[in-house]
TIFIMI-867352 format. One record per residue: y, z, x of N, C-alpha, C in turn; residue number from 0; residue in three letters. Coordinates in nm, 4 decimals. Each point is the difference from the previous one (the first is absolute). Layout:
((Y; Z; X); (Y; Z; X); (Y; Z; X); NUM; ALA)
...
This chain:
((8.9746; 9.0070; 10.8073); (0.0116; 0.1348; 0.0510); (-0.1395; 0.0480; 0.0399); 0; UNK)
((-0.0103; 0.0666; 0.1141); (-0.1309; 0.0497; 0.0439); (-0.0595; 0.1005; -0.0984); 1; UNK)
((-0.1326; 0.0051; -0.0006); (-0.0709; 0.0987; -0.0811); (-0.0700; 0.0989; 0.0922); 2; UNK)
((-0.0126; 0.1222; -0.0491); (-0.0628; 0.1073; 0.0762); (-0.1018; 0.0693; -0.0880); 3; UNK)
((-0.1125; 0.0353; 0.0610); (-0.1000; 0.0766; -0.0732); (0.0184; 0.1476; 0.0333); 4; UNK)
((-0.0048; 0.0819; -0.1024); (-0.0031; 0.1440; 0.0158); (-0.1457; 0.0400; -0.0167); 5; UNK)
((-0.0621; 0.0498; 0.1048); (-0.1378; 0.0491; -0.0058); (0.0074; 0.1519; -0.0073); 6; UNK)
((-0.0470; 0.0541; -0.1111); (0.0081; 0.1438; -0.0214); (-0.1234; 0.0696; 0.0559); 7; UNK)
((0.0244; 0.1133; 0.0651); (-0.1071; 0.0824; 0.0547); (0.0210; 0.1424; -0.0488); 8; UNK)
((-0.1061; 0.0602; -0.0511); (0.0105; 0.1383; -0.0460); (0.0376; 0.0077; -0.1463); 9; UNK)
((0.0734; 0.1046; -0.0329); (0.0351; 0.0257; -0.1388); (-0.1017; 0.0940; -0.0619); 10; UNK)
((0.0288; 0.0427; -0.1200); (-0.0896; 0.0905; -0.0701); (-0.0213; -0.0490; -0.1420); 11; UNK)
((-0.1095; 0.0401; -0.0593); (-0.0285; -0.0320; -0.1399); (0.0505; 0.1175; -0.0831); 12; UNK)
((0.0875; -0.0264; -0.0960); (0.0519; 0.1099; -0.0826); (-0.1132; 0.0758; -0.0691); 13; UNK)
((0.0139; 0.1324; -0.0045); (-0.1049; 0.0838; -0.0567); (0.0145; 0.0225; -0.1504); 14; UNK)
((0.1183; -0.0270; -0.0543); (0.0214; 0.0196; -0.1433); (0.0677; -0.1229; -0.0582); 15; UNK)
((-0.0052; -0.0105; -0.1313); (0.0675; -0.1103; -0.0683); (0.1500; 0.0048; 0.0278); 16; UNK)
((0.0580; 0.1181; -0.0010); (0.1432; 0.0157; 0.0245); (0.0368; -0.0431; 0.1417); 17; UNK)
((-0.0828; 0.0380; 0.0966); (0.0243; -0.0394; 0.1389); (-0.0120; -0.1515; 0.0146); 18; UNK)
((-0.0957; -0.0597; -0.0718); (-0.0157; -0.1449; 0.0027); (0.1214; -0.0710; -0.0577); 19; UNK)
((0.0529; 0.0519; -0.1108); (0.1192; -0.0592; -0.0609); (0.1205; 0.0120; 0.0926); 20; UNK)
((0.0116; 0.1145; 0.0665); (0.1112; 0.0205; 0.0941); (-0.0120; -0.0972; 0.1181); 21; UNK)
((-0.1216; -0.0169; 0.0509); (-0.0223; -0.0923; 0.1119); (0.0325; -0.1435; -0.0414); 22; UNK)
((-0.0462; -0.0413; -0.1180); (0.0276; -0.1361; -0.0478); (0.1499; -0.0218; -0.0181); 23; UNK)
((0.0702; 0.0991; -0.0499); (0.1449; -0.0113; -0.0174); (0.0695; -0.0173; 0.1347); 24; UNK)
((-0.0473; 0.0710; 0.1021); (0.0592; -0.0130; 0.1336); (-0.0214; -0.1406; 0.0556); 25; UNK)
((-0.1211; -0.0531; -0.0164); (-0.0289; -0.1360; 0.0479); (0.0827; -0.1028; -0.0775); 26; UNK)
((0.0073; 0.0146; -0.1312); (0.0779; -0.0950; -0.0810); (0.1472; 0.0035; 0.0393); 27; UNK)
((0.0533; 0.1178; 0.0240); (0.1397; 0.0129; 0.0399); (0.0243; -0.0672; 0.1350); 28; UNK)
((-0.0931; 0.0192; 0.0935); (0.0134; -0.0621; 0.1316); (-0.0039; -0.1523; -0.0122); 29; UNK)
((-0.0958; -0.0524; -0.0755); (-0.0088; -0.1449; -0.0192); (0.1256; -0.0540; -0.0675); 30; UNK)
((0.0485; 0.0682; -0.1022); (0.1221; -0.0437; -0.0688); (0.1189; -0.0010; 0.0952); 31; UNK)
((0.0070; 0.0978; 0.0896); (0.1082; 0.0063; 0.0977); (-0.0022; -0.1160; 0.0980); 32; UNK)
((-0.1181; -0.0533; 0.0290); (-0.0106; -0.1153; 0.0906); (0.0268; -0.1308; -0.0736); 33; UNK)
((-0.0062; 0.0034; -0.1328); (0.0331; -0.1165; -0.0823); (-0.0800; -0.1234; 0.0343); 34; UNK)
((0.0702; -0.1161; 0.0095); (-0.0703; -0.1271; 0.0231); (-0.0619; -0.0136; 0.1388); 35; UNK)
((0.0228; 0.0968; 0.0874); (-0.0644; -0.0047; 0.1320); (-0.1506; 0.0193; -0.0122); 36; UNK)
((-0.0460; 0.0599; -0.1110); (-0.1435; 0.0210; -0.0208); (-0.0612; -0.1328; -0.0453); 37; UNK)
((-0.0753; -0.0618; 0.0893); (-0.0637; -0.1291; -0.0282); (-0.1340; 0.0204; -0.0704); 38; UNK)
((-0.0811; 0.0892; 0.0530); (-0.1295; 0.0349; -0.0580); (-0.0070; 0.1525; -0.0016); 39; UNK)
((0.0063; 0.0612; -0.1194); (-0.0026; 0.1467; -0.0031); (-0.1255; 0.0582; 0.0636); 40; UNK)
((-0.1110; -0.0709; -0.0082); (-0.1235; 0.0460; 0.0606); (-0.0706; 0.1028; -0.0840); 41; UNK)
((-0.0929; 0.0679; 0.0619); (-0.0850; 0.0976; -0.0666); (-0.0575; 0.0967; 0.1009); 42; UNK)
((-0.0491; 0.1141; -0.0491); (-0.0829; 0.0840; 0.0869); (-0.1315; -0.0742; 0.0239); 43; UNK)
((-0.0710; 0.0385; 0.1028); (-0.1303; -0.0613; 0.0277); (-0.1063; 0.1086; 0.0123); 44; UNK)
((-0.1251; -0.0396; -0.0211); (-0.1126; 0.0918; 0.0147); (-0.0428; 0.0090; 0.1457); 45; UNK)
((-0.1050; 0.0753; 0.0226); (-0.0515; 0.0161; 0.1354); (-0.0428; -0.1360; 0.0547); 46; UNK)
((0.0328; -0.0228; 0.1252); (-0.0296; -0.1290; 0.0615); (-0.1215; 0.0092; 0.0922); 47; UNK)
((-0.0450; -0.1155; 0.0409); (-0.1058; -0.0120; 0.0995); (0.0624; -0.0646; 0.1226); 48; UNK)
((-0.0377; 0.0480; 0.1160); (0.0507; -0.0544; 0.1251); (-0.1058; -0.0934; 0.0578); 49; UNK)
((0.0366; -0.1273; 0.0177); (-0.0928; -0.1011; 0.0486); (0.0366; -0.0363; 0.1438); 50; UNK)
((-0.0953; 0.0138; 0.0917); (0.0189; -0.0380; 0.1398); (-0.1201; -0.0822; 0.0454); 51; UNK)
((0.0052; -0.0488; 0.1220); (-0.1130; -0.0741; 0.0549); (-0.1240; 0.0885; 0.0103); 52; UNK)
((0.0212; 0.1313; 0.0045); (-0.1124; 0.0931; 0.0124); (-0.0613; 0.0382; -0.1340); 53; UNK)
((0.0648; -0.0393; -0.1113); (-0.0545; 0.0340; -0.1301); (0.1070; 0.0415; -0.0992); 54; UNK)
((-0.0428; 0.0748; -0.1011); (0.0881; 0.0420; -0.1088); (-0.0053; 0.1516; -0.0120); 55; UNK)
((0.1170; 0.0618; -0.0084); (0.0086; 0.1438; -0.0217); (0.0533; 0.0236; -0.1402); 56; UNK)
((-0.0558; 0.0987; -0.0691); (0.0363; 0.0280; -0.1387); (0.1161; 0.0984; -0.0131); 57; UNK)
((0.1040; -0.0214; 0.0745); (0.1200; 0.0822; -0.0132); (0.1191; -0.0823; 0.0464); 58; UNK)
((0.1162; 0.0495; -0.0191); (0.1202; -0.0746; 0.0335); (0.0479; 0.0173; 0.1422); 59; UNK)
((-0.0808; 0.0546; 0.0866); (0.0412; 0.0185; 0.1375); (0.0842; 0.1256; 0.0168); 60; UNK)
((0.0730; 0.0060; 0.1103); (0.0765; 0.1191; 0.0346); (0.1178; 0.0240; -0.0939); 61; UNK)
((0.0561; -0.1058; -0.0554); (0.1178; 0.0127; -0.0861); (-0.0154; -0.0965; -0.1172); 62; UNK)
((-0.0825; 0.0350; -0.1000); (-0.0322; -0.0947; -0.1059); (0.1207; -0.0443; -0.0823); 63; UNK)
((-0.0055; -0.1232; -0.0410); (0.1017; -0.0586; -0.0866); (-0.0137; 0.0608; -0.1390); 64; UNK)
((0.1145; 0.0373; -0.0612); (-0.0070; 0.0546; -0.1357); (0.0732; -0.0873; -0.1016); 65; UNK)
((0.0696; -0.1047; 0.0467); (0.0675; -0.0910; -0.0912); (0.0913; -0.0946; 0.0762); 66; UNK)
((0.0692; -0.0868; -0.0752); (0.0872; -0.0991; 0.0630); (0.1097; -0.0440; -0.0968); 67; UNK)
((0.1056; -0.0561; 0.0566); (0.1100; -0.0641; -0.0729); (0.0544; -0.1086; 0.0912); 68; UNK)
((0.0539; -0.1073; -0.0574); (0.0685; -0.1018; 0.0787); (0.1459; -0.0054; -0.0460); 69; UNK)
((0.0920; 0.0047; 0.0977); (0.1434; -0.0058; -0.0298); (0.0639; -0.1127; 0.0803); 70; UNK)
((0.1191; -0.0409; -0.0420); (0.0783; -0.0936; 0.0811); (0.1196; 0.0761; 0.0556); 71; UNK)
((0.0357; -0.0309; 0.1233); (0.1127; 0.0650; 0.0662); (0.0506; -0.0928; 0.1093); 72; UNK)
((0.1274; 0.0155; 0.0365); (0.0584; -0.0837; 0.1046); (-0.0613; 0.0273; 0.1366); 73; UNK)
((-0.0291; 0.1283; 0.0271); (-0.0527; 0.0394; 0.1310); (-0.1069; 0.1070; -0.0174); 74; UNK)
((-0.0779; 0.0225; 0.1050); (-0.0990; 0.1069; -0.0038); (0.0700; 0.1353; -0.0142); 75; UNK)
((0.1173; 0.0127; 0.0586); (0.0745; 0.1254; -0.0129); (0.0375; 0.0266; -0.1452); 76; UNK)
((0.0371; -0.1058; -0.0736); (0.0306; 0.0153; -0.1423); (-0.1249; 0.0414; -0.0778); 77; UNK)
((-0.1140; -0.0595; 0.0337); (-0.1260; 0.0351; -0.0667); (-0.0372; 0.1450; 0.0309); 78; UNK)
((0.0174; 0.0415; 0.1246); (-0.0282; 0.1382; 0.0387); (0.0894; 0.0956; -0.0778); 79; UNK)
((0.1251; -0.0370; -0.0163); (0.0928; 0.0837; -0.0765); (-0.0491; 0.0175; -0.1436); 80; UNK)
((-0.0507; -0.1072; -0.0605); (-0.0556; 0.0092; -0.1353); (-0.1231; 0.0906; -0.0006); 81; UNK)
((-0.0861; -0.0144; 0.1004); (-0.1239; 0.0775; 0.0069); (0.0269; 0.1496; 0.0105); 82; UNK)
((0.1109; 0.0370; 0.0581); (0.0331; 0.1420; 0.0151); (0.0150; 0.0691; -0.1356); 83; UNK)
((0.0247; -0.0771; -0.1067); (0.0131; 0.0580; -0.1332); (-0.1311; 0.0151; -0.0743); 84; UNK)
((-0.1109; -0.0400; 0.0605); (-0.1309; 0.0082; -0.0648); (-0.0297; 0.1443; -0.0397); 85; UNK)
((-0.0473; 0.0225; -0.1221); (-0.0309; 0.1362; -0.0429); (-0.0977; 0.0738; 0.0923); 86; UNK)
((-0.0963; -0.0706; 0.0598); (-0.0942; 0.0666; 0.0913); (0.0691; 0.0452; 0.1278); 87; UNK)
((0.0987; -0.0757; 0.0443); (0.0769; 0.0390; 0.1180); (0.0886; 0.1191; -0.0360); 88; UNK)
((0.0646; -0.0103; -0.1160); (0.0924; 0.1048; -0.0429); (-0.0700; 0.1348; -0.0166); 89; UNK)
((-0.1240; -0.0004; -0.0528); (-0.0671; 0.1285; -0.0212); (-0.0900; 0.0401; 0.1172); 90; UNK)
((-0.0049; -0.0839; 0.1045); (-0.0755; 0.0335; 0.1202); (-0.1503; -0.0180; -0.0107); 91; UNK)
((-0.0484; -0.0641; -0.1081); (-0.1449; -0.0138; -0.0182); (-0.0587; -0.1270; 0.0607); 92; UNK)
((0.0862; -0.0900; 0.0488); (-0.0519; -0.1250; 0.0540); (0.1026; -0.0724; 0.0846); 93; UNK)
((-0.0360; -0.1204; 0.0396); (0.0878; -0.0823; 0.0829); (-0.0047; -0.1449; -0.0471); 94; UNK)
((0.0975; -0.0780; 0.0455); (0.0068; -0.1414; -0.0336); (0.0083; -0.0792; 0.1307); 95; UNK)
((-0.0927; -0.0912; 0.0180); (0.0034; -0.0927; 0.1119); (0.0697; -0.1256; -0.0494); 96; UNK)
((0.0985; -0.0482; 0.0751); (0.0777; -0.1177; -0.0395); (-0.0280; -0.1130; 0.0976); 97; UNK)
((-0.0394; -0.1164; -0.0538); (-0.0280; -0.1155; 0.0861); (0.0487; -0.1273; -0.0684); 98; UNK)
((0.0576; -0.0883; 0.0783); (0.0458; -0.1284; -0.0562); (-0.1191; -0.0877; -0.0325); 99; UNK)
((0.0082; -0.0670; -0.1138); (-0.0998; -0.0991; -0.0391); (0.0396; -0.1296; 0.0685); 100; UNK)
((-0.0849; -0.0527; 0.0862); (0.0290; -0.1215; 0.0759); (-0.0500; -0.1203; -0.0773); 101; UNK)
((0.0905; -0.0889; -0.0341); (-0.0369; -0.1220; -0.0710); (-0.0734; -0.0944; 0.0943); 102; UNK)
((-0.1113; -0.0559; -0.0450); (-0.0801; -0.0913; 0.0828); (0.0152; -0.1413; -0.0541); 103; UNK)
């Protein structure tokens, strides 16, 4: 079955312990709902560096990556359907880019 990477952009850092617990519960519920389709739960990521032929920039570019997950799905449409349930999408604080992982 094909695998797809969910590249997360945006999101917010919870300001209180209670908000953090609520956010974690939302993510856990979403992952549990996808069940065995979650191949690699992934993690949030820190600030990135952008490397080009012209040099290195100390920021994540126009739309920095904030985390990732890898899922398995029959089609990209199925993966997109799963991504629509992402807590960042649901609360409007971020977006999910979906791309198929191409086996080499």
